[in-house]
N, C-alpha and C positions, 0 to 999 in steps of 0.2 A: 803568334801571341803566346803567354805564358801560359803554363800547367803548373796548375799547385803537384808539389813533392805529397804535402801532409795528405792530400785527397786522393793521390794513386795510391799511397801506401792502404788508405782507408778503404778504398776500393776493390783491391785486392784483396780484404778480409786479413792485411797485416797489421799489426802496431806501429806507428810513428815513432821515429827517432827525435824526440822532441828538447830543445837545451832551453835555458830560462835567464834572461838577461834582463837587469833593471836601470840600466851606467850607460852612459855615453864611452862606448869603448870595440872603436872599431873591430879591433885586433881580435877579440870575442866571435867574430861575425864570421871573420876568416877562417879561423884555427877549428869552429863549430863544424862551417861547408867541409873543412879538407879532411875530419874525426867523420863525415859522413853520417852529419845531423840532417835531417828534411827539413826542418823547420825551428824558428826559435819564437820561443814566449816573449814579446818585448812589453815589458810591463809599466803602465804610466798611470794605472792607477793608486798604486803606492810608492811611484818616484817622481820626482817634478823633471819635465824638460822643455824646453824654448821649443816653439814651433819649426825655428831654421833650425835645429839639432838634430830635432825626427825628420825633416828633411833629409839632413845630410846621411843621416844613418841609413834612409829607406836607399838610398845611393848604393853604400854596399853590401846590402842586401841582396841586391839586383846583381851587382857588381859577382860575387860569389854564388849567385844564382842561388839563395836557400829563401825557404819562405817567411815571412816576415808574420806573425798571429800577434795583432798590440793589442793587449788590454786596456781599455781604454777608460778616460776619466770625466768621458761626457755621456749623455744621451741625446745630449743635442742635433737634430739631424743632420744639419749641413758642416757641422764639424766631424760627423762621423765618417759621411762619405766622404771628404774633406783628405781624410787619413788613408784611405782606397785611392785618391788621387793621387797623393805624395807619394806611394807604394809600397800600403800595407797589404799583405796579400790573406790576409783575413782578419777579423773582430772578434775579440774575447768580449762579453759584455755582464760584468759580475753583477750581483744582488738583482736577479730577478724572481719576481717572486709569483707572476700570474700569467696566464695564459694572454691577455689581453695586452701587458710588459711585453712581451714576447711577440707578438703580433706586429706591435707598434715600430720594433726594430725592426723586423723582418722588412715592413714598408719603406724605415730609412736605411735600409745598406744593400736591398737586392731591386733592380731594377723593374720596371715592368715587363710580365705580365705577372712579375712573381709580388714583386713590392712596386714603389713610389719612390725611388733613388732618381735622385737629377743626373741627367749628364749634360756634359761638356764635351769629356774626349782629347785634353789637350794635357793632360797629365802626365806623371810618368807612369800609372797603370794603362796609358795607350800609348806608350814612347813618343808623348808630347804629342802628339797626335797623328805621328805618322799610321798607326793603325786604325785610324778613323778619319781618313782622308778621303773614302769615297764610302756612298752612300750603302754601299755592301759590307767594306769593310767597317764603319757602325755597327750595322745589325749581328756582322759575326764578335765585335767586341763584347756588343751587351750580353749576345748570347752564352760569351765565355766568361765572363764577368760571372754571372749566373752560377754556372757552375765548378767556378776553379777559385771562388772567393766563399771561403766556407764563413761562417756566420755561428758562431760556439756559445749559447746560454751556458750563463753560469748559477746553477741552482741551491742557492745556502744555506737555506733556514728546512725545517722539516715541514713546514705550510709548502714549499717549492719544489719539495721533491713529489709529495704529493698529487705535482699538476706534472711531473714529468710525460705521462704516458700524453696527456692533451699539448702541453710542448711541446715533442718531437712532432707529432702527425701536423706538423705547420708546415706546409711546405714553403722552406726559405730558412727553414733552421737546420744546420749539420750537423751540430755537435751539441747534445747536451753536458755539462760538466757538474761537481759538483766538489769542494773543497770541505776537509774534516775542520778546521778551525774554526770557521763564519757558521756550521751547522752545528756544530758542539754548542757555539759560545749562545745560539740563537734557541736550541735545544732546551736549553738549560734555564734559559731567561722566560722562555715561555712553558716550562713545567711541559714541553711536550715530549710522551712516553716511546718515540722513533727512535731504534738502536742507530747505529752507522753499519749493521751487516744489513737490517732490513731498506736501508736506505739505498744500500751498493744494490740489492738485488732488484729495489725497484725502479732503479736506472738502467741496467741492463737489460730488464724486460721490458722498457720502453722504447729503449734504443733499437730492440730488435724486433718486435713488434712493430716498428716502424720504416728503418731497414735505413736507421741512422747507426751515427756512434758516439760514445761516452765514455768521460773522462776522468781522471777525479786527481789530486794532489797527494802524492805518495810523500811519508818519510821518514823513508830508509829503503835499502836497495830489497829488501826480502817485503815489502808494500809494493815495491812496482811489481815482482812476479809475481804475486798474489794476486794484484789488479789484473796484469795481465790478463792472467789462470781464466780470472772472471769473466774478462771476455773485452776489456777495455783497451782501447785502442790510440788514444790523448792522453800522455803521461808527460808532464813532463818531470828529467832527470837531466841534470848537469848546471848548477845554480852559481851564477856570477858571485854572489858575496862565499856561497860555502864555498868556492875555491880560494877566495883570497883568505879565510879562515884556514882552512885545513895548508893550504899553503905554507902562514905565517908560521902556524902550530911546529910545520916541519922543522922547516928551515931555523927557526928560534931553537928549535932542539938540537940543530946538526950544530951550530952555534955553542950552546951548552956543551956539548960534550966535547970541542974544540977547547973552549974559552975555559970550561967549568966551575 
């Protein structure tokens, strides 16, 4: 049964090498794996994709042996664990504000005794039933899934960050994550005085206290370095849209040099 490359890095106390993909681009998966990335953040919160397209993409992730950490567009229980059955190797849940919400998500995506996920054992995550063909195999699959399928809880407001300690304490929450854009938007809207630096300190303290990892969305390579030095292990860097923008600017400039 497959082991998570992302969780292997985190358990070794190292930052994971994590790219970001929001479109149906199978070659991106192949080249990220070839470049030594451990995982790809596959975004479905802000990007639309049909279920069959998602299933097709999962096959490429498994073919090139790279983790697929899927950011979900839903919190509906059976849809969440269906993403896992289809082959996603971890889930990021956006806009979580409370301990109760986080616990509900644990219940949805972790098998008993940690959560309450339903077991079918015939999806890509179980090698279409090959891994669960015997009672022993089924038991091993459940244990492996709970250990090797990270649940990442995204805290995106000062209110949520204040709950970081209690959320990180939950069995089944593997990583806590903060993004600057929504944090700043919600802090400004509510008039909350928590600073970005204070939020990062709280995240790091909560993760260390409970033996979990934390992550953050950087805006430039200097921030990647800074956040890594602060202790973050889950930092996306390598965005499909940025590659398109940077590449077109470069090739456009090359043509301008030639054509005048």
